[in-house]
C-alpha positions in Angstrom: 23.8 20.3 15.5 24.8 16.7 15.8 24.2 14.1 12.8 21.2 12.7 14.2 19.7 16.1 15.1 19.6 17.7 11.9 17.7 14.2 10.6 15.4 14.9 13.3 14.5 18.3 12.9 13.4 17.4 9.0 11.5 14.4 10.3 9.7 17.3 12.4 9.4 19.9 9.9 11.7 22.1 11.1 14.8 23.7 9.6 18.2 22.4 11.0 21.4 25.1 10.8 22.6 23.6 7.6 21.5 21.0 5.3 22.1 17.5 6.4 24.2 14.6 4.1 23.9 11.2 3.8 26.9 8.8 1.6 25.9 5.7 -0.4 28.9 3.7 -1.8 30.1 0.6 -3.0 32.4 -1.4 -0.2 35.3 -0.8 -2.5 34.9 3.5 -3.2 34.4 3.1 1.2 38.0 1.4 1.1 39.4 4.0 -1.5 38.3 6.8 -0.1 39.7 6.0 3.6 43.4 5.2 2.2 43.1 8.1 -0.4 42.3 10.5 3.1 44.0 9.0 5.6 40.9 7.6 7.7 41.5 4.7 9.9 37.5 4.0 9.7 33.8 5.1 8.8 33.4 7.5 11.6 36.8 9.3 10.9 35.9 9.8 6.9 31.9 10.8 8.2 33.7 13.8 10.2 36.3 14.9 7.4 33.7 15.6 5.0 31.5 16.6 7.4 29.0 13.4 6.6 25.5 13.1 8.6 25.0 9.4 7.9 23.3 7.3 9.3 24.0 3.8 11.3 22.4 0.7 10.7 21.9 -2.3 12.7 20.0 -5.3 12.3 20.2 -8.6 14.1 22.8 -10.9 13.1 22.0 -14.0 11.6 22.7 -17.1 13.5 22.5 -19.0 10.6 23.0 -17.9 7.1 22.4 -20.8 5.0 19.0 -22.4 3.6 18.5 -25.4 5.6 18.3 -27.3 2.1 21.3 -26.0 0.6 24.3 -25.0 2.5 25.4 -23.2 -0.1 22.8 -21.2 -0.2 21.6 -18.1 1.2 18.5 -18.2 3.9 16.0 -17.4 0.4 17.8 -20.7 -0.8 19.3 -18.5 -3.5 23.1 -19.0 -4.6 25.2 -15.9 -5.4 27.5 -15.9 -8.0 30.1 -13.2 -7.7 31.1 -11.0 -10.9 33.9 -8.9 -11.2 33.5 -6.0 -13.5 37.4 -5.0 -13.3 37.3 -2.0 -10.7 34.8 -4.1 -8.2 33.0 -6.9 -8.1 28.8 -7.5 -7.3 26.6 -10.8 -6.8 24.5 -12.2 -9.4 21.8 -14.7 -8.8 23.2 -18.7 -9.1 19.5 -20.4 -9.4 16.0 -19.2 -8.7 14.7 -21.7 -5.8 10.7 -21.0 -6.7 11.2 -21.4 -10.9 9.5 -24.6 -10.6 7.0 -24.2 -8.2 3.2 -24.6 -9.9 1.0 -24.1 -6.8 0.0 -22.6 -3.7 0.9 -25.6 -1.9 4.8 -25.9 -3.8 5.0 -22.2 -2.2 3.6 -23.3 1.0 5.9 -26.2 1.2 9.0 -24.6 0.5 11.3 -24.1 4.1 10.8 -20.2 4.8 13.3 -18.4 7.1 12.1 -17.3 10.7 12.9 -14.5 13.1 14.7 -17.4 15.2 16.9 -17.3 12.6 18.5 -13.9 14.5 20.4 -13.4 17.6 18.3 -10.7 19.3 20.7 -10.6 22.5 23.4 -9.9 20.2 21.1 -7.1 18.4 20.2 -5.6 22.1 23.7 -5.2 22.9 24.7 -3.9 19.2 21.5 -1.4 20.2 22.3 -0.2 23.0 26.1 0.3 22.7 25.0 2.3 19.4 26.5 5.9 19.2 23.7 8.5 19.7 24.9 11.3 17.6 23.8 9.5 14.4 20.4 8.3 13.4 19.9 4.7 13.5 18.0 2.7 11.4 16.8 -0.4 11.9 14.6 -2.7 10.6 14.1 -3.7 6.4 11.5 -4.8 4.0 11.9 -4.7 0.1 9.3 -8.6 -0.8 9.2 -8.1 -4.7 13.1 -7.5 -4.7 13.6 -11.1 -3.1 10.9 -12.7 -5.1 12.0 -11.7 -7.8 15.2 -13.8 -7.1 13.3 -16.5 -5.6 11.6 -17.0 -9.2 13.1 -15.6 -11.7 12.7 -11.7 -12.7 10.4 -12.7 -15.6 8.4 -15.4 -14.0 7.8 -13.4 -11.1 6.8 -10.5 -13.3 3.9 -12.6 -15.8 3.2 -14.3 -11.9 1.2 -11.1 -11.2 -1.0 -11.5 -14.4 -1.0 -14.8 -15.3 -0.5 -17.0 -11.4 -1.2 -14.1 -8.9 -2.0 -16.9 -6.4 1.7 -18.2 -6.4 2.7 -13.9 -6.2 0.6 -13.2 -3.5 1.3 -16.9 -1.4 4.8 -15.9 -1.8 4.7 -12.5 -0.8 3.3 -12.9 2.5 5.5 -15.7 3.4 8.2 -13.1 3.2 5.8 -10.3 5.0 5.7 -12.8 7.7 9.3 -12.9 8.1 10.0 -9.8 8.1 6.7 -8.4 10.0 8.2 -11.0 13.1 11.8 -9.8 12.6 10.7 -6.3 12.4 8.4 -6.4 15.4 10.9 -8.2 17.6 13.8 -5.7 16.6 11.1 -2.5 17.1 10.6 -3.8 20.4 14.0 -4.3 21.9 15.3 -0.9 20.1 11.8 0.6 21.7 13.2 4.8 21.8 16.9 4.0 20.2 15.6 3.3 16.6 14.9 6.1 14.6 14.4 5.2 11.0 13.4 2.0 9.6 14.1 1.4 6.2 10.6 0.1 3.4 12.0 -0.5 -0.2 10.6 -1.7 -3.8 12.6 -1.0 -6.8 9.3 0.5 -8.8 11.1 2.5 -11.5 13.1 2.2 -14.4 15.0 4.5 -16.0 11.8 6.0 -18.0 9.0 4.5 -16.6 7.4 2.4 -13.7 8.2 -1.3 -14.1 4.9 -2.4 -12.7 1.2 -0.3 -13.3 -0.4 1.4 -10.9 -2.8 -1.3 -10.1 -0.5 -3.6 -9.9 1.3 -2.2 -7.6 -2.0 -1.4 -5.3 -2.8 -4.8 -5.2 0.6 -6.5 -4.6 2.8 -4.1 -3.2 1.3 -0.9 -0.9 -1.2 -3.4 1.7 2.0 -5.2 2.9 4.4 -1.5 2.8 1.4 0.0 4.4 1.2 -3.1 7.5 5.0 -2.9 7.7 5.3 1.0 8.1 2.2 0.9 10.4 4.4 -1.6 13.0 7.0 1.1 13.0 5.2 3.6 13.2 3.6 2.4 16.5 7.5 2.3 18.0 7.8 6.4 16.9 10.1 5.2 14.1 10.1 7.3 11.0 9.9 5.7 7.3 12.9 6.0 4.8 11.7 5.0 1.5 14.0 4.0 -1.4 12.5 3.1 -4.7 14.8 3.9 -8.0 14.1 5.1 -11.4 10.9 6.9 -12.9 8.5 6.3 -10.1 6.5 9.4 -10.0 3.2 8.2 -10.8 2.7 6.2 -7.2 4.3 8.6 -4.9 0.7 10.2 -4.5 0.1 6.3 -3.3 3.3 6.0 -1.2 2.5 8.9 0.6 -0.8 8.9 0.9 -0.8 4.6 1.3 2.1 3.3 2.8 2.9 7.0 4.5 6.5 7.1 3.7 8.2 10.6 5.0 11.6 10.3 3.1 11.9 9.8 -0.7 15.2 8.3 -1.8 17.1 8.6 -4.0 15.6 11.1 -6.4 17.0 10.2 -9.9 16.0 13.1 -11.3 16.9 12.4 -15.1 14.4 10.4 -15.3 11.2 11.4 -16.8 8.6 12.3 -13.9 11.7 12.9 -11.6 12.4 16.5 -12.3 12.8 18.1 -9.1 11.2 21.3 -9.7 8.0 19.8 -10.1 9.0 17.3 -6.9 9.6 20.0 -4.9 6.0 21.7 -6.2 3.9 18.4 -5.8 5.3 17.0 -2.5 7.6 19.2 -1.2 5.2 19.8 1.4 4.9 16.4 2.5 8.0 14.5 2.7 11.9 14.9 2.7 13.8 14.3 -0.5 17.0 12.1 0.2 19.6 11.8 -2.8 18.9 13.9 -6.0 23.0 13.7 -6.9 23.2 12.1 -9.7 25.7 8.8 -10.0 25.1 8.1 -13.2 26.4 11.1 -15.1 27.6 13.6 -12.8 29.4 12.7 -10.3 31.3 9.6 -12.3 32.2 11.3 -15.2 32.0 15.0 -14.7 34.6 17.6 -13.9 35.0 19.0 -10.0 32.9 22.0 -11.5 30.1 20.0 -12.5 30.2 18.4 -9.3 29.8 21.7 -7.6 27.7 23.3 -10.1 25.0 20.2 -9.6 25.0 20.7 -5.7 24.3 24.2 -6.2 21.6 24.0 -8.5 20.2 21.4 -5.7 20.4 24.0 -2.7 18.7 26.5 -5.0 16.0 23.6 -6.0 15.1 22.1 -2.7 15.0 25.8 -1.0 11.4 25.3 -0.2 11.8 22.0 0.8 13.4 19.6 3.0 16.2 17.9 1.5 19.5 15.6 2.9 22.3 15.6 0.2 23.1 12.7 -1.1 24.5 10.4 -4.3 21.7 9.6 -6.1 22.2 5.5 -5.2 25.6 4.2 -4.5 28.6 5.5 -5.6 30.8 3.6 -8.1 34.2 2.6 -8.2 34.4 4.8 -11.7 33.7 7.8 -10.0 37.2 10.2 -9.0 37.5 10.8 -5.4 38.0 14.5 -6.1 34.3 14.7 -7.0 33.0 12.6 -4.3 35.7 15.3 -1.7 33.9 18.6 -3.8 30.2 17.4 -3.5 30.7 17.1 0.4 33.3 20.2 0.6 30.8 22.1 -1.3 27.5 21.2 0.4 29.3 22.2 3.6 30.2 25.3 2.4 27.2 26.7 0.9 24.7 24.6 2.6 24.3 26.9 6.2 20.5 27.4 6.6 20.8 29.6 10.1 
């Protein structure tokens, strides 16, 4: 089977020839692997490690900055590059909505529109994409953006003390992504396999927001976006970090997720056996290779043992073997290679 056929078999509730795999890593890790494994590009790396990784294609932006601030992105957010020795990440340098006091202030902001994107360039990209891999197109993660625009503490408080402001901003974000995704889905009709719907709802120990707040502010627009994708025959790839067990029934029954990523099973409530027992007949599990302890700090024997444990635990469910979020630069190349070699050696299902 091709990588795409393995993924689609899982979405159809069928059994592929082997357990599919995926790849999530920082740019620094990918560059190191290409060098260490003597690969010219990511496709060669995927083939060498038997990775069934997907391809992400979105409509390119015509303009990357905010009309009122040339140093900010389309949301008016400036980024600060933070170095941490073996790599870097972007930190928020400002919060463009932090001084908003009313819904009128929110409405007056210069919100981005789908017209900021080059849809003809997207048409060329999606039509020329290789068909042996899953194509992911479209995205939606609004509360993350709202936290960046408002400041995380204020954004969290808004849900309780300024709900009208929060709802107004979240609806503006939704309107932008709905139009953008609808236009990309129409152009990519029959070519797009999955879309990315996400919200980081869990911390290391519990939900970041209460279930009632998630039901009020997050789920309705998530459902509308997922329904849009489904109307084009596109599957729902859902991402939430951390301890999210208490909201999974809603994500399955309301949002209608089909795949759950990244399965941080060391978090309370995310124990693999219980997830398989309660939801194994409803969703695909994606991830579950721990990249907070095992992959970065374990030995190759530890990594091999965790792969084998996961094979056993998910034997009665649908699982895609992948790291539970981006592999970080502290992770040894040998551990990464061991993960993919072990699943390739022991993951045959036929």
